[in-house]
N, C-alpha and C positions, 0 to 999 in steps of 0.2 A: 452650502453646496451652491455653485452657480448653475445656470442653465446650460444644457448642452445643446448642440446642433446635430442633425443627422450626420453621420460620417463614421470615420474610423478612429481607432484609439489603441491604447494599451491598458491593460488591467494588471495591477500589482496586488498581491494578497500579502497583508501584513499579519506577522505573528502576534502572539499575545503581548510581547515585549516591544512591539512596534517595528521589529526588523522584517525585511522582505522575506517571505516564505519561498516563493518561486524565484530561481536564479534569473530568469528573463520574464519580461513582461508578457502577458497573455494577449494575442490578437483579439481586438474588440471591435464589434460594430455597435454604433450608437444609433438608437431609434428614438429620436426625441419629438418628432412631429406626429400628429394624429395618424396620418397615413402610413408612416414607417412603423408606428407601434401596432397598428391594426394588422398590417401585413405580417411583421414578426418573422417567424420561421416557417410559416405556411409554404407548402409546396417544395421544401428543401429535403434532400436526402442526407445532408451532413452539414457540419458547421466547423470551420477552422477557427478555434477559440471559442469566444462567448459573444452574446448580444445583450445590451443593456436597454431595457425599456424604461423610459423616463419622461414624464411621471408615470408610475403605475404601482397598483397595490394587490394586483392579482392577474392571473392568466388562465387561458384555456388551451387545450391541445386538440380541439376539434379540427379535422382536416389536416392534422400533422401526419408526417409519414414515419417519425421516429420518436422513441421515448426521449425525454429531456429531463436534465436537473434543473430546478428552479430555485434560486436564492432570493429571499425577500430582503431588501436593504431598508434601513431606517434613513432619516434625512442626512445623518453623519456617515453613511455608507458602512454602518456596522451590519453584519449579517444577523438577522433575526431567526431565520429558519431556512433549512435546505430540504427540498422534496424532490423525489424522482416521479415524474408523471408519464403515464403511457398515453398514446394517442387516444383521443375521444373523451377526455376527462376535463372537468371544470374545477379549477383550483379556488378555494374560497379566498376572498380578499383578507390581507392581514391588516389589522387595525393601524399598526405603527409604520407599515410599509409605505415608502414613498418612491422606490425604485425596484425593478425587478431585473435579475441577472439570469439568462438562460444558456444553456450549454448541452451538448450531447450527453446522454446518460452516462454516469460514471466519471466524467471529466473533473467534476468539482472535488471529488474526493482526492484525487490525484494532484490538484492544485493547493489543497489544504483549506478550501472554502468550507467553513462549518459555522454553526451558530456561535456568535461572540467574537469572531474575527473582524477585522476592518479591511476593505478594499479600497484602492486608489484608482481613480479613473483619470487617464491623461489623453485627452483628445489629441489627434495627430493634425497639425496644420491649423490650430484653433488657438485662440488666447485665453479661454476660459478653462480652468482645471478644477478637478473635484478633490482637492486636498483638504 
């Protein structure tokens, strides 16, 4: 997987057979710089789509206003685990995780994001892709 830059993109969830699970790409915010990863979803009341923190192996929800779904991704963007975290929690880092995907609580189940599936990150307006 290449390196991403802060910005926007689309997230696609692949099924076990490699086909797209979601009919449309999920709006994605990419937080690749230290500053963007540190800020993350702090101070927000909602999120349209998902946020990718890269590189990252763990997250916390201190000072967050909403519960979130957290998916830990390996270097090939396979989902290692998905957890829902309430505000004020510290998530333990995952050993094999290289990226973390965050969304509003309950969203990932609807998108088909679960352990074992793979996601594709397509930055908008950038030449690097996460296929």
